N, C-alpha and C positions, 0 to 999 in steps of 0.2 A: 768627439773630435775625429775628423778624418785622419786616417793613418799617414796622409801626406802633409798634413798641416804641422810640420815640424821645422826644426832648424831656424828658430826665431833669433833670440839672443845668442844661441849657440853658434850661429854662423860666423860671428865676429871673433870667436876663439877657436873655431874649427881647425884652421891650419896649424895653430900652435899645438893643439892636442893631437893632431894627426901627423906630426912631423916625422914619425917613424914609419909611416906608410911608404912602401917602396915604389913611388911613382916613376922614378927614373928607370927602374927595372921593367915596370909594366910598359912604359913608353917604348923602350927598346924592343921588347917582345912584340908589341902591337905593330911596330914598323916592320919587323921581320915577317909577321903573319900576313900583313897586307901585301908585302912583296911576294910571298909564297903562294897565297891563295886568292888575293884580291885583284882589283883593277885600278885602284887609286894610285896616282903618282904624286910625289912631292913637287908638284909644279903648280904655280899660281898664275892668275891673270891670263889664262888662255883666251884667245879671241873666239875659239870654237865653243859654242854653248854646250854641246854634248860633252866635250872634254872637261869643261868647267864643272859640270855636274858629276861626271865620273870621278874626278879628283877630289871632290868635296868629302870631308870627314865630319860626321856628326857625333858629338859627345853627348850621349843621352843620359840624363841625370848627372850633369857636369859639375854640380855643386859650385865651389868657389873658383872653378876654372883652372886648377893647377895642371891637370893632364891636358886640357884643351890648349893651354899656352905652350906646353912642351911639344905637342904634336904640330902646332903652328910653327914653332922654331925649327922643326924637322923639315919644313917646307910645304906642309899640307895646307890647303885652304880649309878652314875649320869653322864650324858653328856649334853652339852649345844649347841644350835644352834642359831646363830644370823648373820644378814647380815652386821652389822657394825663392821669393823675391829677395829675401835677406841674403841668401847664398849668392844670388846673382849680383847683388849690390857689391859684394866683395870681388866678384869676378870682373865687374865693370872697373873697379879701382885698379886691379891688376892690368887690365887692358889699357887703361889710361897711362899707366907707368911704362908699359912695354911698347906701346904703339902698335900692338898687334891688331890686324883688321879682322876681328872675330865677331860674328853675329851671334848674339845671345837672345833666346826666346824664352819667355816665362810661360811654360805649358805643362800640363799634366801629361805624362807619357802615355796615359790611357786614352788621351784625346789628341794624339799627335797630328799636327797640321803644318806641313812644310810647303814651301813655295816651289820645290823641284825635287827630283830624285837626288840621291847622294850615293857615292861609290862605296862608302864604308860607314857603318854605324858601330860605335864603341860604347859600352856601358860597363864600368868596372866599380870596384869598391862596394860590392853587393847592393847596388841600386835596385836590382830586380827583386831582392828579398822584401822590399817594401810593398810589393804586390802580393796580397794575401790569398787570392782566390785563383784557382786554375783557369777559369774562363776569362778573368781579367788579364792574366798574364798571356794567355793565348791571343787576346785582343791586341795587346801591346806588340807581340811578336808578329802578328798578322799585319799590323800597320807598318812595322819595320820592313817586312817583306814587300809590301806594296810600294814603299818609298825607295827601295834599293834599286840602283841602276842595274841593268842586266849584268849578271855574273858578279855583282857586288856582294860584300860579305858583312856579317854581323858578328862582332867579337864581344862577348860578355862573360862576366863571372858571377858566381852565386855561392853563398854559404850553404853548406849541406845541413840536413836534419841532424846528422851526427855531431856537427860542431855545436849546435844549440843544445841538443839533448844531453850530450856526454861531456862537452868541454867547457862551455861557459854558462849553460843554463843553471839557474839557482845559485849563481856565484856573485860575489861582490868584488869589483875591481876599483882600486883607488890609486890616485897619483897626486903627489904634492910637488908643485913647482913654485918658483919664486913669485911669479905674478899671476898664476892661474892653477887651480887645483880642481879635481873632480872626484865624485863618487858615482860609480856605475853599478846599479843593482839589477841583476837579471832574474827573471822568473819565466820558466819554460812550461808551456801547456802541451803535453805530449799528444793529447787527443786532437787539438787544433793545429799542432805543429808550429805554434807561434811563440816567439820569444818576446816578452815585454821587458824593456829596460827603462828604468827610471834614472835619469841623469841629473845630478846636482852639481852645479859648477860654481866655483868661487873665483871672482876676478878682482884683482887689485885695482882700485880706482885712484887712491891717493894715500900716500903714507902707509899706515897699517889698516886702512879702511878697505874692506872687500865687499863687493856686491854679490849676492847669491841669487841664482835663478835655477829653475827646474824645468825639465822637459821629459815627456814620455814618448817612446818610440816602439812601434810594433814591427817585427820582421818575421817572416815565415821561412823556415828551413825546408829546402826541397831535396828529395831524394834524387839520385842520378837517374833512376828509372822514370820518375815523374817528369823531370825536366826534359829528358830525351823525348818522351811522349808528347809534351806540349810543343816542343820545337817542331816536331814532325807534323802535328795536327795544325799548326799555324801556317803550313805551306813551305817553311824553310827546309833546306836540305842540309842535314848535319854533315860537317866535314871533319871536325876534330873535337875531342873532349879529353882534357888532361888535368892532372892535379896542378893547381896554380902555384903551389909552394915548391914542390919538388920538380915540376915540369915533366913528371913521369906519368905512368898509368894511374888512372883513377882506382882507388881501393876503398874498402869499407871505412878506412881511417882518414880519408881525404876530408879536409875541412873547407877548403875553397876550391871550386872547380872552374876551369876556364873552358869556354865553348866557342867554336868557330862554326858558323852556319852560312851557307850560301843562299842567295836569292833563289826561291823555287821557280821552276819553269812555268807553273800555272798561276803565278801571282798576278793580281790585278795591277795595272800600271797606267796611270793617267797622264804621265809626263814624258815617257820615252817612246 
């Protein structure tokens, strides 16, 4: 099974099980980083084509669209890309309820195909950890570089090898809720630097009847040195790297790292 063919039934309980994810905090920080380092403005419906591209924010690996909706509410023109049609189906439902004019595309981030440049690309909640090979991640980053508007920025996070190896690898995590419970079993391969987790979810359907389903996910933990190397080799210019949790300096104990990279001066650009 391709490592991206995930989030089937899980998509419909994803938001409930991820309700402790600090999306609001991440959104506020992204807005601040765009204002400090980027070119996108929270302005929609510009009649100037270049301004409309410059102000466009792409949520890469958008999932169910939670962050995409938040950025749209901040005033940004937004689009989302995800490979899981099931996750996007949930995003469509949110869009219908909110009335947000967000374009969603079902695409593999390794084969990114956009209709224009964008001023900002965002990819959080360890989406890039699903890319298991250096060359494939370099290809993703190179595509991002190509589609970025001049002086545009790429904001992304990743789980470190330390997190998988020393914190959650070979552990079992479980949580019991009234209508949905899960068992999350991790197994870390130190040679491949890949964490395999088998997820078993129980969803209440009627009365005391629960439906059970399982999914397997593979994520690779990246060292800070490897990630910095891939960013540079893709043509992007690194601007900032910080501990995503403490918002301080990256250390050997950092579990999630946030990166800001600017469009490289030598990037190919077919749109601007």
